[in-house]
gemmi code that builds the backbone of each chain (N, CA, C; Angstrom):
import gemmi

chains = {
    "A": [
        ("MET", (25.957, -9.747, 13.149), (24.606, -9.393, 12.530), (24.700, -10.073, 11.091)),
        ("PRO", (23.775, -10.508, 10.748), (23.899, -10.716, 8.913), (23.224, -9.920, 8.207)),
        ("GLU", (24.217, -8.762, 7.986), (23.717, -7.008, 7.355), (23.169, -7.736, 6.050)),
        ("PRO", (23.699, -8.354, 5.305), (23.262, -8.576, 3.584), (21.708, -8.872, 3.839)),
        ("ARG", (21.410, -9.343, 4.474), (20.067, -9.995, 4.783), (19.120, -8.560, 4.934)),
        ("PHE", (19.375, -7.446, 5.662), (18.781, -6.437, 6.061), (18.845, -5.529, 5.081)),
        ("GLU", (20.256, -5.424, 4.530), (20.131, -4.876, 3.321), (19.425, -5.336, 2.305)),
        ("ARG", (19.283, -6.579, 1.746), (18.031, -6.959, 0.971), (16.758, -6.436, 1.232)),
        ("LEU", (16.147, -6.642, 2.428), (15.172, -6.160, 3.167), (15.004, -4.854, 2.844)),
        ("ARG", (16.162, -3.625, 3.051), (16.151, -2.504, 2.705), (15.440, -2.380, 1.371)),
        ("THR", (16.460, -2.737, 0.692), (16.149, -3.003, -1.208), (15.157, -3.470, -1.405)),
        ("GLU", (14.192, -4.259, -1.046), (13.119, -4.661, -1.444), (11.904, -3.897, -0.817)),
        ("LEU", (11.863, -3.435, 0.329), (10.960, -2.446, 0.819), (11.176, -1.167, 0.202)),
        ("LEU", (12.325, -0.272, 0.005), (12.365, 0.885, -0.811), (11.787, 0.547, -2.353)),
        ("ASP", (11.888, -0.360, -3.041), (11.534, -0.939, -4.743), (10.307, -0.903, -4.489)),
        ("GLY", (9.734, -1.364, -3.876), (8.376, -1.986, -3.528), (7.512, -0.484, -3.147)),
        ("GLY", (8.282, 0.501, -2.871), (7.099, 1.679, -2.560), (7.408, 2.420, -1.377)),
        ("VAL", (7.662, 1.707, -0.181), (7.482, 1.997, 0.861), (8.612, 3.556, 1.576)),
        ("ALA", (8.088, 4.067, 1.894), (8.726, 5.607, 2.303), (10.005, 5.209, 2.721)),
        ("PRO", (10.967, 6.046, 2.632), (12.469, 5.894, 3.319), (12.295, 6.068, 4.510)),
        ("ASP", (11.713, 7.108, 5.304), (11.594, 7.115, 6.601), (11.067, 5.845, 7.309)),
        ("CYS", (10.027, 4.871, 6.744), (9.409, 4.100, 7.409), (10.617, 3.159, 6.905)),
        ("VAL", (11.115, 2.639, 6.234), (12.175, 1.807, 5.786), (13.227, 1.730, 6.999)),
        ("GLU", (13.711, 3.139, 6.989), (14.886, 3.069, 8.067), (14.244, 2.624, 9.949)),
        ("ASN", (13.293, 3.239, 9.896), (12.412, 2.811, 10.950), (12.494, 1.182, 11.569)),
        ("LEU", (11.804, 1.068, 10.388), (11.390, -0.778, 10.428), (12.393, -1.272, 10.608)),
        ("LEU", (13.878, -1.044, 9.988), (14.661, -1.769, 9.917), (15.467, -1.799, 11.227)),
        ("ALA", (15.767, -0.546, 11.926), (16.184, -0.531, 13.328), (15.436, -0.714, 13.951)),
        ("GLU", (14.086, -1.299, 14.182), (13.706, -2.093, 15.256), (13.517, -3.564, 14.910)),
        ("LEU", (13.554, -3.881, 13.471), (13.871, -5.291, 13.508), (15.376, -5.541, 13.600)),
        ("HIS", (16.382, -4.857, 13.309), (17.515, -5.272, 14.035), (17.647, -5.066, 15.542)),
        ("ASP", (16.721, -4.659, 16.284), (16.533, -4.858, 18.035), (16.179, -5.737, 17.806)),
        ("HIS", (15.149, -6.372, 17.409), (14.468, -7.284, 17.673), (15.081, -8.578, 17.323)),
        ("PHE", (15.769, -8.539, 16.393), (16.691, -9.578, 15.917), (18.081, -9.782, 17.335)),
        ("ALA", (18.709, -8.782, 17.745), (19.516, -8.831, 18.784), (18.904, -9.442, 20.016)),
        ("ASP", (17.726, -8.845, 20.238), (17.052, -9.912, 21.248), (16.988, -11.138, 21.103)),
        ("LEU", (15.829, -11.823, 20.131), (16.013, -12.928, 19.641), (17.400, -13.759, 19.826)),
        ("GLU", (18.858, -13.175, 19.212), (19.468, -13.632, 19.358), (20.295, -13.922, 20.855)),
        ("LEU", (19.956, -12.888, 21.646), (20.187, -12.821, 23.003), (19.858, -14.186, 23.572)),
        ("ASP", (18.650, -14.014, 23.615), (17.706, -15.115, 23.738), (18.033, -16.581, 23.759)),
        ("ALA", (18.418, -16.470, 22.509), (18.956, -18.274, 22.398), (20.244, -18.450, 22.549)),
        ("LEU", (21.327, -17.385, 22.821), (22.384, -17.679, 23.453), (22.344, -17.722, 24.887)),
        ("GLU", (21.575, -17.210, 25.527), (21.262, -17.623, 26.757), (20.782, -19.029, 27.042)),
        ("ALA", (19.967, -19.457, 26.076), (19.155, -20.786, 26.230), (20.279, -22.023, 25.900)),
        ("GLY", (21.615, -21.196, 25.451), (22.701, -22.327, 25.570), (22.999, -22.641, 23.947)),
        ("CYS", (22.245, -22.393, 23.096), (22.788, -22.000, 21.503), (24.119, -21.364, 21.202)),
        ("SER", (24.958, -21.834, 20.450), (26.247, -21.498, 19.792), (25.730, -20.280, 18.904)),
        ("ARG", (26.706, -19.662, 18.419), (26.386, -18.437, 17.910), (25.812, -18.617, 16.395)),
        ("ALA", (26.030, -19.356, 15.968), (25.513, -19.827, 14.452), (23.721, -20.456, 14.820)),
        ("GLU", (23.777, -21.286, 15.737), (22.402, -21.795, 16.247), (21.400, -20.476, 16.482)),
        ("ALA", (22.163, -19.602, 17.198), (21.520, -18.351, 17.934), (20.873, -17.448, 16.644)),
        ("VAL", (21.861, -17.210, 15.775), (21.250, -16.482, 14.678), (20.613, -17.245, 13.829)),
        ("ALA", (20.677, -18.750, 13.614), (19.829, -19.210, 12.527), (18.346, -19.482, 13.201)),
        ("ALA", (17.974, -19.219, 14.505), (16.994, -19.286, 15.699), (16.387, -17.735, 15.054)),
        ("ALA", (17.321, -17.019, 15.192), (16.998, -15.656, 15.462), (15.984, -15.513, 13.757)),
        ("TRP", (16.916, -15.642, 13.190), (16.105, -15.415, 11.575), (14.509, -16.133, 11.592)),
        ("SER", (14.785, -17.244, 11.875), (13.432, -18.187, 11.802), (12.558, -17.690, 12.495)),
        ("ALA", (12.926, -17.116, 13.811), (11.309, -16.488, 14.490), (11.151, -15.120, 13.938)),
        ("LEU", (12.129, -14.530, 13.252), (11.785, -13.152, 12.641), (10.672, -13.359, 11.591)),
        ("GLY", (11.197, -14.038, 11.018), (10.192, -14.535, 9.214), (11.074, -13.872, 8.061)),
        ("SER", (10.671, -14.738, 7.103), (11.536, -14.551, 5.716), (11.148, -12.728, 5.500)),
        ("GLU", (12.459, -12.489, 4.643), (12.191, -11.271, 4.218), (10.970, -11.000, 3.147)),
        ("ASP", (10.566, -12.092, 2.519), (9.218, -11.717, 1.622), (8.125, -11.535, 2.629)),
        ("SER", (7.900, -12.285, 3.754), (7.047, -12.217, 4.624), (6.878, -10.649, 5.137)),
        ("ILE", (8.049, -10.079, 5.480), (8.199, -8.778, 5.817), (7.489, -7.891, 4.977)),
        ("VAL", (8.336, -7.966, 4.026), (8.211, -7.050, 2.576), (6.475, -6.962, 2.399)),
        ("ALA", (6.534, -8.388, 2.264), (4.458, -8.263, 2.050), (3.580, -7.780, 2.917)),
        ("ALA", (4.249, -7.976, 4.179), (3.526, -7.403, 5.405), (3.420, -5.856, 5.128)),
        ("ALA", (4.183, -5.373, 4.943), (4.647, -3.711, 4.887), (3.817, -2.861, 3.360)),
        ("LEU", (4.010, -3.915, 2.110), (3.408, -3.720, 0.798), (1.944, -3.406, 1.035)),
        ("CYS", (1.493, -3.997, 1.826), (0.096, -4.317, 2.024), (-0.773, -2.912, 2.763)),
        ("ARG", (0.015, -2.480, 3.400), (-0.290, -1.306, 4.194), (0.164, -0.239, 3.288)),
        ("PRO", (-1.193, 0.687, 3.348), (-0.726, 1.568, 2.252), (-0.451, 3.218, 2.947)),
        ("GLU", (-0.510, 3.137, 4.504), (0.275, 4.347, 5.032), (1.375, 4.294, 5.032)),
        ("LEU", (2.309, 3.072, 4.937), (3.545, 3.002, 4.716), (4.062, 3.756, 3.434)),
        ("MET", (3.479, 3.847, 2.593), (4.133, 3.970, 0.757), (4.279, 4.950, 0.773)),
        ("THR", (5.146, 5.591, -0.065), (5.500, 6.772, -0.579), (4.213, 7.348, -1.315)),
        ("TRP", (3.597, 8.768, -1.855), (2.135, 9.077, -2.200), (2.109, 8.718, -3.717)),
        ("PRO", (3.428, 8.570, -4.346), (3.638, 8.363, -5.643), (2.606, 6.619, -5.848)),
        ("HIS", (3.147, 6.014, -4.913), (2.695, 4.297, -4.787), (1.469, 4.418, -4.278)),
        ("ARG", (1.552, 5.207, -3.577), (0.066, 5.223, -2.903), (-1.356, 5.532, -3.737)),
        ("TRP", (-0.962, 6.503, -4.754), (-1.819, 7.434, -5.357), (-1.239, 7.528, -6.736)),
        ("PRO", (-0.822, 6.502, -7.513), (-0.291, 6.545, -8.624), (-0.798, 7.377, -9.917)),
        ("ARG", (-1.861, 7.358, -10.071), (-2.799, 8.083, -10.750), (-2.891, 9.795, -10.784)),
        ("THR", (-2.966, 10.311, -9.300), (-2.444, 11.230, -8.871), (-1.656, 11.976, -8.925)),
        ("ALA", (-0.473, 11.025, -8.710), (1.266, 11.058, -9.208), (1.285, 11.840, -10.549)),
        ("SER", (0.805, 10.983, -11.139), (1.331, 10.982, -12.896), (0.509, 12.148, -13.182)),
        ("CYS", (-0.404, 12.543, -12.611), (-1.283, 13.832, -13.784), (-0.530, 14.993, -12.860)),
        ("VAL", (0.203, 15.143, -11.308), (0.774, 16.114, -10.962), (2.367, 16.081, -11.284)),
        ("ARG", (2.540, 14.833, -11.600), (3.974, 15.161, -12.880), (3.661, 15.300, -13.842)),
        ("SER", (2.691, 15.247, -14.534), (2.607, 15.775, -16.085), (2.899, 17.059, -16.069)),
        ("ALA", (2.006, 17.750, -15.065), (1.443, 19.009, -14.769), (2.605, 20.047, -14.369)),
        ("LEU", (3.364, 19.445, -13.751), (4.658, 19.779, -12.843), (5.885, 20.070, -14.662)),
        ("PHE", (5.768, 19.169, -14.928), (6.805, 19.207, -16.139), (6.351, 19.857, -17.198)),
        ("LEU", (4.831, 20.010, -17.690), (4.587, 21.177, -18.651), (4.536, 22.726, -17.997)),
        ("ALA", (4.570, 22.828, -16.758), (4.687, 24.452, -16.361), (6.002, 24.650, -16.280)),
        ("LEU", (7.081, 23.352, -15.872), (8.149, 23.624, -15.838), (9.048, 24.369, -17.331)),
        ("LEU", (8.453, 23.399, -18.190), (8.722, 23.199, -19.645), (9.370, 24.569, -20.186)),
        ("PRO", (8.247, 25.559, -20.270), (8.805, 26.997, -20.614), (10.058, 28.190, -19.640)),
        ("SER", (9.677, 27.288, -18.299), (10.763, 28.294, -17.436), (11.835, 27.863, -17.616)),
        ("VAL", (12.315, 26.589, -17.901), (13.595, 26.162, -17.795), (14.820, 27.180, -18.637)),
        ("PRO", (14.670, 27.867, -19.742), (15.710, 28.480, -20.411), (15.334, 30.047, -19.107)),
        ("VAL", (14.474, 30.300, -18.535), (14.764, 31.365, -17.986), (15.346, 30.800, -16.531)),
        ("LEU", (15.045, 29.622, -15.994), (15.473, 29.401, -14.908), (17.389, 29.301, -15.310)),
        ("TYR", (17.484, 28.572, -16.675), (18.956, 28.591, -16.419), (19.613, 29.937, -16.627)),
        ("CYS", (19.247, 30.814, -17.311), (19.672, 31.742, -17.475), (20.093, 32.878, -15.924)),
        ("VAL", (18.826, 32.919, -15.236), (18.851, 33.170, -13.856), (20.022, 32.577, -13.132)),
        ("HIS", (20.383, 31.088, -13.407), (21.425, 30.727, -12.331), (22.542, 30.747, -13.170)),
        ("ARG", (22.770, 31.041, -14.485), (23.994, 31.062, -15.216), (24.032, 32.959, -15.536)),
        ("GLY", (23.658, 33.501, -15.013), (23.675, 34.840, -14.987), (24.934, 35.827, -15.488)),
        ("PRO", (26.009, 35.036, -14.654), (26.884, 36.025, -14.686), (27.772, 35.530, -15.787)),
        ("VAL", (28.026, 34.114, -16.190), (28.767, 33.804, -17.360), (27.741, 33.953, -18.457)),
        ("ILE", (26.370, 34.112, -18.412), (25.794, 34.649, -19.932), (26.034, 36.359, -20.236)),
        ("CYS", (26.313, 36.549, -19.075), (26.734, 38.332, -18.735), (27.972, 38.723, -19.630)),
        ("ARG", (29.158, 37.909, -19.344), (30.591, 37.658, -19.666), (30.206, 37.579, -21.355)),
        ("TRP", (29.659, 36.453, -21.751), (29.913, 36.204, -22.809), (28.825, 37.006, -23.809)),
        ("GLY", (27.929, 37.662, -23.453), (27.336, 39.256, -23.920), (28.157, 39.989, -24.267)),
        ("VAL", (28.886, 40.396, -23.363), (30.173, 41.426, -23.323), (30.870, 41.188, -24.458)),
        ("SER", (31.353, 39.860, -24.320), (32.293, 39.363, -25.130), (31.962, 39.622, -26.627)),
        ("ALA", (30.434, 39.057, -26.700), (30.225, 39.117, -28.226), (29.474, 40.329, -28.672)),
        ("CYS", (29.187, 41.471, -27.789), (28.980, 42.457, -28.615), (30.491, 42.881, -28.677)),
        ("LEU", (31.343, 43.238, -27.610), (32.506, 43.767, -28.417), (33.265, 42.997, -29.411)),
        ("ALA", (33.022, 41.723, -29.672), (33.777, 41.352, -30.798), (33.026, 41.880, -31.919)),
        ("SER", (31.487, 41.824, -32.219), (30.847, 42.475, -32.861), (31.164, 43.932, -33.218)),
        ("LEU", (31.204, 45.100, -32.102), (31.956, 45.755, -32.545), (33.212, 46.469, -33.439)),
        ("ILE", (34.137, 45.821, -32.670), (35.214, 45.441, -33.545), (35.110, 44.968, -34.793)),
        ("THR", (34.507, 43.785, -35.111), (34.334, 43.235, -37.080), (33.758, 44.890, -37.519)),
        ("ALA", (32.734, 45.334, -36.854), (32.159, 46.290, -37.189), (33.089, 47.619, -37.811)),
        ("LEU", (33.965, 48.036, -36.652), (34.883, 48.904, -36.982), (35.972, 48.344, -38.274)),
        ("LEU", (36.678, 47.037, -38.129), (37.388, 46.871, -38.990), (36.819, 47.034, -40.727)),
        ("PHE", (35.192, 46.491, -40.576), (34.636, 46.609, -41.950), (34.601, 48.038, -42.028)),
        ("PHE", (34.660, 48.867, -41.465), (34.315, 50.166, -41.800), (35.568, 50.976, -42.236)),
        ("VAL", (36.137, 50.513, -41.373), (38.464, 50.940, -41.537), (38.185, 50.339, -43.144)),
        ("MET", (37.670, 49.471, -43.382), (38.062, 48.222, -44.568), (37.176, 49.067, -45.687)),
        ("GLN", (36.378, 49.363, -45.646), (35.312, 50.370, -46.304), (36.158, 51.548, -46.908)),
        ("LEU", (36.931, 52.513, -45.707), (37.330, 53.833, -46.152), (38.345, 53.536, -46.699)),
        ("ALA", (39.582, 52.641, -46.873), (40.282, 52.251, -47.055), (40.068, 52.221, -48.754)),
        ("LEU", (39.010, 51.519, -48.992), (38.575, 51.067, -50.783), (38.235, 52.213, -51.315)),
        ("TYR", (37.721, 53.516, -50.660), (37.057, 54.336, -51.735), (37.926, 55.617, -50.960)),
    ],
    "B": [
        ("MET", (-29.078, -1.805, 6.462), (-28.288, -2.224, 5.041), (-27.283, -3.065, 5.914)),
        ("ALA", (-26.765, -4.073, 5.060), (-25.808, -5.496, 5.409), (-24.722, -4.726, 5.058)),
        ("GLN", (-24.103, -5.658, 6.382), (-22.813, -5.060, 6.351), (-21.859, -5.996, 5.927)),
        ("THR", (-20.560, -5.280, 5.064), (-19.779, -6.259, 4.563), (-18.642, -6.946, 5.501)),
        ("ASN", (-18.343, -7.912, 5.131), (-16.880, -8.993, 6.105), (-15.940, -8.239, 5.858)),
        ("PRO", (-15.339, -7.629, 6.897), (-14.246, -7.192, 6.226), (-12.904, -8.285, 6.346)),
        ("PRO", (-12.122, -8.063, 5.802), (-10.794, -8.887, 5.389), (-10.327, -9.334, 7.082)),
        ("PHE", (-11.210, -10.451, 7.658), (-10.913, -10.677, 9.042), (-9.529, -11.160, 9.234)),
        ("MET", (-8.901, -12.148, 8.526), (-8.001, -12.871, 8.772), (-6.621, -11.837, 8.992)),
        ("SER", (-6.534, -11.043, 7.730), (-5.513, -9.697, 7.715), (-5.556, -8.743, 8.671)),
        ("GLY", (-6.851, -8.779, 9.734), (-7.114, -7.821, 10.597), (-6.785, -8.513, 12.011)),
        ("VAL", (-6.204, -9.586, 11.607), (-5.993, -10.421, 13.107), (-4.569, -9.815, 14.022)),
        ("PRO", (-3.596, -9.697, 13.557), (-2.788, -8.906, 14.092), (-2.754, -7.387, 14.541)),
        ("GLU", (-3.697, -6.783, 13.862), (-3.876, -5.611, 14.466), (-4.914, -5.189, 15.287)),
        ("LEU", (-5.740, -6.111, 15.568), (-6.690, -6.241, 16.767), (-5.595, -6.811, 17.601)),
        ("LEU", (-4.941, -7.576, 17.502), (-4.263, -8.231, 19.017), (-3.252, -7.147, 19.410)),
        ("VAL", (-2.914, -6.398, 18.733), (-1.754, -5.082, 19.083), (-2.654, -4.207, 19.647)),
        ("LEU", (-3.843, -3.956, 18.960), (-4.596, -3.018, 19.626), (-4.834, -3.422, 21.179)),
        ("ARG", (-5.421, -4.564, 21.255), (-6.050, -5.262, 22.606), (-4.557, -5.110, 23.370)),
        ("LEU", (-3.687, -5.705, 23.045), (-2.777, -5.926, 23.965), (-1.972, -4.289, 24.723)),
        ("LEU", (-2.273, -3.394, 23.547), (-1.483, -2.421, 23.992), (-2.861, -1.335, 24.631)),
        ("SER", (-3.594, -1.735, 24.759), (-4.961, -1.238, 25.808), (-4.934, -1.543, 26.835)),
        ("ARG", (-3.729, -2.616, 27.487), (-3.655, -2.696, 28.477), (-2.375, -1.952, 29.186)),
        ("ARG", (-1.256, -1.839, 28.406), (-0.182, -1.007, 28.810), (0.763, -0.827, 27.636)),
        ("GLU", (1.522, 0.153, 27.987), (2.785, 0.793, 26.694), (3.849, -0.806, 26.729)),
        ("MET", (3.967, -1.374, 25.299), (4.915, -2.410, 25.040), (5.867, -1.470, 24.095)),
        ("TYR", (7.058, -2.501, 24.089), (7.968, -2.437, 22.417), (7.878, -3.425, 21.605)),
        ("GLY", (8.127, -3.631, 21.056), (7.670, -4.782, 19.783), (8.088, -6.056, 20.099)),
        ("TYR", (9.318, -6.197, 20.495), (9.561, -7.979, 21.207), (8.706, -8.139, 22.631)),
        ("GLU", (8.586, -7.404, 23.149), (7.410, -7.591, 24.688), (6.249, -7.693, 23.792)),
        ("LEU", (6.026, -7.255, 22.543), (4.057, -7.385, 22.179), (4.340, -8.957, 21.711)),
        ("VAL", (5.724, -8.768, 20.841), (5.419, -10.645, 20.184), (5.199, -11.641, 21.162)),
        ("LYS", (5.678, -11.439, 22.188), (6.093, -12.435, 23.222), (4.636, -12.187, 24.225)),
        ("ALA", (3.849, -11.077, 24.261), (2.368, -11.174, 25.088), (1.554, -11.849, 23.843)),
        ("VAL", (1.888, -11.493, 22.659), (0.758, -12.339, 21.289), (0.675, -13.830, 21.811)),
        ("ARG", (1.934, -14.248, 21.732), (2.094, -15.610, 21.811), (1.367, -16.495, 23.187)),
        ("VAL", (1.507, -15.637, 24.285), (1.181, -15.894, 25.500), (-0.504, -15.582, 25.411)),
        ("VAL", (-1.026, -14.797, 24.932), (-2.313, -14.806, 25.374), (-3.271, -15.494, 23.954)),
        ("THR", (-2.547, -15.869, 22.926), (-3.444, -16.804, 22.244), (-2.980, -17.979, 22.151)),
        ("GLU", (-2.047, -18.237, 23.369), (-1.898, -19.374, 23.256), (-0.746, -20.296, 22.505)),
        ("GLU", (0.154, -19.429, 21.621), (0.608, -20.077, 20.500), (-0.042, -20.265, 19.447)),
        ("ALA", (-1.834, -20.166, 19.535), (-2.449, -20.573, 18.057), (-2.279, -20.135, 17.293)),
        ("ILE", (-1.672, -18.819, 16.965), (-1.614, -17.707, 16.198), (-0.142, -17.482, 15.912)),
        ("SER", (0.460, -18.139, 14.737), (1.477, -18.119, 14.782), (2.274, -17.100, 13.470)),
        ("LEU", (3.100, -16.482, 13.588), (3.248, -15.542, 12.404), (4.754, -15.002, 12.704)),
        ("GLY", (5.484, -14.675, 11.521), (6.886, -14.357, 11.452), (7.004, -13.018, 12.698)),
        ("GLU", (7.637, -12.720, 13.620), (8.028, -11.582, 14.604), (7.938, -10.501, 13.404)),
        ("GLY", (8.806, -11.121, 12.449), (8.984, -9.178, 11.968), (7.833, -8.567, 11.358)),
        ("VAL", (6.561, -9.424, 11.003), (5.335, -8.719, 10.369), (4.855, -8.010, 11.669)),
        ("ILE", (5.073, -7.940, 12.636), (4.314, -7.297, 13.468), (4.671, -5.516, 13.733)),
        ("TYR", (6.020, -5.189, 12.878), (6.532, -4.017, 12.964), (5.659, -2.912, 11.695)),
        ("PRO", (5.558, -3.889, 10.415), (4.508, -3.181, 9.754), (3.528, -2.650, 10.059)),
        ("VAL", (2.735, -3.806, 10.911), (1.572, -3.422, 11.602), (1.364, -2.255, 12.673)),
        ("LEU", (2.553, -2.300, 13.113), (2.956, -1.173, 14.317), (2.938, 0.425, 13.405)),
        ("HIS", (3.986, 0.383, 12.509), (4.119, 1.315, 11.706), (2.637, 2.291, 11.490)),
        ("ALA", (2.169, 1.216, 10.658), (0.890, 1.656, 10.100), (-0.269, 2.454, 10.793)),
        ("LEU", (-0.467, 1.766, 12.167), (-1.081, 2.062, 12.809), (-0.838, 3.443, 13.562)),
        ("GLN", (0.522, 3.685, 14.048), (0.941, 4.720, 14.286), (1.078, 5.757, 12.993)),
        ("LYS", (0.921, 5.538, 11.842), (0.909, 6.589, 11.058), (-0.879, 7.170, 10.814)),
        ("THR", (-1.499, 6.479, 11.152), (-3.036, 6.637, 10.998), (-3.533, 6.989, 12.603)),
        ("GLY", (-2.597, 7.197, 13.488), (-2.703, 8.138, 14.686), (-3.466, 6.860, 15.589)),
        ("ALA", (-3.680, 5.810, 15.367), (-4.296, 4.648, 16.505), (-3.067, 4.337, 17.815)),
        ("LEU", (-1.893, 4.928, 17.289), (-0.590, 4.221, 18.405), (-0.116, 5.710, 18.322)),
        ("LYS", (0.843, 5.792, 19.431), (2.008, 6.823, 19.884), (3.344, 6.189, 20.069)),
        ("ALA", (4.484, 6.635, 19.498), (5.573, 5.801, 20.052), (6.311, 6.947, 20.678)),
        ("THR", (7.009, 5.956, 21.216), (7.774, 6.973, 22.212), (9.058, 6.364, 22.775)),
        ("ARG", (10.459, 6.953, 22.250), (11.466, 6.430, 22.619), (11.931, 6.315, 23.942)),
        ("LYS", (13.061, 5.195, 24.798), (12.960, 5.256, 26.075), (13.882, 4.400, 25.941)),
        ("SER", (15.058, 4.843, 27.022), (16.291, 4.400, 27.125), (16.117, 3.448, 28.091)),
        ("VAL", (16.225, 1.999, 28.086), (15.887, 0.896, 28.938), (17.598, 0.129, 28.898)),
        ("ASN", (18.258, 0.084, 30.193), (19.192, -1.006, 30.191), (20.460, -0.778, 29.230)),
        ("GLY", (20.649, 0.597, 28.816), (21.754, 1.107, 28.197), (21.050, 0.843, 26.514)),
        ("ARG", (19.695, 0.457, 26.292), (19.445, 0.348, 24.638), (17.898, 1.322, 24.214)),
        ("THR", (17.853, 1.681, 23.230), (16.896, 2.232, 23.169), (15.443, 1.365, 22.666)),
        ("ARG", (14.904, 1.750, 23.717), (13.435, 1.009, 22.954), (11.940, 2.071, 22.525)),
        ("VAL", (11.644, 1.485, 21.744), (10.359, 2.254, 21.175), (8.947, 1.594, 21.454)),
        ("TYR", (8.809, 2.154, 22.628), (7.109, 1.554, 23.303), (5.920, 2.176, 22.505)),
        ("TYR", (5.406, 1.492, 22.372), (4.086, 2.121, 21.614), (2.893, 1.926, 22.614)),
        ("SER", (2.121, 2.645, 22.609), (0.730, 2.999, 23.244), (-0.197, 3.591, 22.404)),
        ("LEU", (-1.710, 2.956, 23.183), (-2.779, 3.470, 22.338), (-3.237, 5.232, 22.531)),
        ("THR", (-3.951, 5.306, 21.490), (-4.684, 6.801, 21.562), (-6.075, 6.682, 21.777)),
        ("GLY", (-6.669, 7.708, 21.720), (-8.233, 7.475, 21.933), (-8.458, 7.299, 20.566)),
        ("LYS", (-7.794, 7.516, 19.384), (-8.274, 7.229, 18.073), (-8.236, 5.669, 17.864)),
        ("GLY", (-7.407, 4.736, 18.681), (-6.624, 3.395, 18.505), (-7.904, 2.817, 19.592)),
        ("GLU", (-8.245, 3.559, 20.434), (-9.323, 2.597, 20.963), (-10.689, 2.196, 20.370)),
        ("ARG", (-11.177, 3.650, 19.426), (-12.036, 3.720, 18.725), (-12.060, 2.505, 17.787)),
        ("ARG", (-10.739, 2.596, 17.070), (-10.299, 1.460, 16.291), (-10.516, 0.104, 17.169)),
        ("LEU", (-10.061, -0.006, 18.056), (-10.258, -1.150, 18.462), (-11.615, -1.907, 19.182)),
        ("SER", (-12.574, -1.085, 19.288), (-13.759, -1.280, 19.781), (-14.040, -1.944, 18.301)),
        ("GLN", (-13.991, -0.801, 17.222), (-14.548, -1.022, 15.918), (-14.143, -2.472, 15.539)),
        ("LEU", (-12.803, -2.679, 15.773), (-12.234, -4.042, 14.902), (-13.230, -5.300, 15.893)),
        ("ALA", (-12.963, -5.159, 17.629), (-13.497, -5.970, 18.027), (-14.832, -6.401, 17.684)),
        ("GLY", (-15.969, -5.332, 17.499), (-17.322, -5.354, 17.137), (-17.199, -6.369, 15.813)),
        ("GLU", (-16.390, -5.996, 14.934), (-16.601, -6.790, 13.632), (-16.117, -8.204, 13.650)),
        ("TRP", (-15.260, -8.250, 14.768), (-14.519, -9.783, 14.881), (-15.654, -10.290, 15.520)),
        ("ASP", (-16.064, -10.235, 16.588), (-17.724, -10.427, 17.193), (-18.844, -11.299, 16.451)),
        ("ARG", (-18.798, -9.984, 15.465), (-19.911, -10.502, 14.269), (-19.648, -11.593, 13.675)),
        ("VAL", (-18.349, -11.201, 13.063), (-17.671, -12.722, 12.230), (-17.858, -14.077, 12.839)),
        ("ALA", (-17.173, -13.832, 13.970), (-16.942, -15.127, 15.081), (-18.470, -15.696, 15.303)),
        ("GLY", (-19.287, -14.878, 15.470), (-20.614, -15.553, 15.697), (-21.352, -15.764, 14.853)),
        ("GLY", (-20.988, -15.553, 13.500), (-21.639, -15.834, 12.109), (-21.149, -17.397, 12.139)),
        ("VAL", (-19.518, -17.670, 12.275), (-19.240, -18.855, 12.191), (-19.579, -19.904, 12.748)),
        ("ARG", (-19.755, -19.478, 14.249), (-19.967, -20.434, 15.396), (-21.380, -21.312, 15.165)),
        ("SER", (-22.223, -19.735, 14.633), (-23.754, -20.509, 14.326), (-23.620, -21.239, 13.561)),
        ("ALA", (-23.079, -21.138, 11.987), (-22.818, -21.680, 11.100), (-22.041, -23.350, 11.450)),
        ("LEU", (-21.196, -23.198, 12.473), (-20.846, -24.665, 13.054), (-21.962, -25.144, 13.641)),
        ("SER", (-22.324, -24.629, 14.263), (-23.468, -25.547, 15.253), (-24.937, -25.777, 14.687)),
        ("GLU", (-25.188, -25.515, 13.564), (-25.930, -25.488, 13.034), (-26.179, -27.097, 12.556)),
        ("PRO", (-27.221, -27.779, 13.106), (-27.744, -29.374, 12.528), (-27.022, -29.730, 11.369)),
        ("GLU", (-26.844, -30.801, 10.666), (-26.400, -31.164, 9.682), (-27.879, -31.047, 9.012)),
        ("GLY", (-28.111, -30.838, 7.863), (-29.235, -31.021, 7.029), (-30.079, -29.822, 6.899)),
        ("ALA", (-29.665, -28.736, 7.747), (-30.784, -27.717, 7.806), (-30.675, -26.844, 6.996)),
        ("VAL", (-29.395, -26.882, 6.169), (-29.239, -25.950, 4.890), (-30.058, -26.073, 3.712)),
        ("ASP", (-30.408, -27.614, 3.984), (-30.886, -27.896, 2.597), (-32.356, -28.096, 2.892)),
        ("HIS", (-32.835, -27.932, 4.126), (-34.615, -27.811, 4.596), (-34.861, -26.145, 4.589)),
        ("ALA", (-33.504, -25.104, 4.324), (-33.730, -23.790, 4.462), (-34.597, -23.063, 3.103)),
    ],
}
model = gemmi.Model(1)
for chain_id, residues in chains.items():
    chain = gemmi.Chain(chain_id)
    for i, (resn, *xyz) in enumerate(residues, 1):
        res = gemmi.Residue()
        res.name, res.seqid = resn, gemmi.SeqId(i, " ")
        for name, pos in zip(("N", "CA", "C"), xyz):
            atom = gemmi.Atom()
            atom.name, atom.element = name, gemmi.Element(name[0])
            atom.pos, atom.b_iso = gemmi.Position(*pos), 0.0
            res.add_atom(atom)
        chain.add_residue(res)
    model.add_chain(chain)
structure = gemmi.Structure()
structure.add_model(model)
structure.setup_entities()
C-alpha cells in the first residue's frame, strides 16, 4: 500500500479545511476502494506493481479528490465554512477571556500562590521585627 | 419567476449516486461500478471523487451510512433517506429542464435564431 500518497492526501485535506473526522472516514473508504481495485487488477493477471499503478490510475489523482472534497462545504470545519463568523466569535472570545486570564491563572495555581503568599508575609513580618529590634537597640 | 440553471455538470455525480441508491443500498466500490454500467462508460470520473459526494450527501441527511461486515471486511453501505428521495426528484427535474433546453436548442433549424 503506497502510504505516502494517502498521507499526502490527508495533509492536503486537513490543510484545505476538511473536518478531521471526515478526513479519516474518507481515507478509510479510499483505502478500501484502493484495495478492491488492486485485488481486481491482480486477479486479472497483473503484477503487483502494475496492479498498484492501475489502482491509482482508477482512483484518480490526489488533486482531483482534494478538489472534490473542498467544493463540498458540508465537509468543512465551521471556521472554513463561515470564516467571517469564526473571526467574530474568536475576537469576542478573546476579549471575554482576556480579563479572566489572571483569575484563571490564580485559580489554577492556587496552592503555589498561597505558599508564596504565606512565605512573603512571613518574610515581611520577620523583616519588620528586625527593623523594630534595630530601632529599639538604637534608642 | 425565471429559474436559474443549477451548476448541472457538477451535480451529475450527485444525481447518479442518488438515482442508483434509490434502487438498493450499495458501498462505494459497488456504486462506482454501477455508475460505469448505467452510463455505458460515457461519464468517466476518478473513482475517488465519489467519496466526497457520498459523505457530503450523508452530512446533509440525504443518505444513511451503515457499516456491515462482508467476507471479513467492513463495508460502508449507503442508502437513500426520505430527504434523499426529495433531493433526487429535485435534481432529476432540474436535469430534465436543462437537458430539454439543450435538446431544443440543438434541434432548432439553422438560421432560426437570426430570424427570432
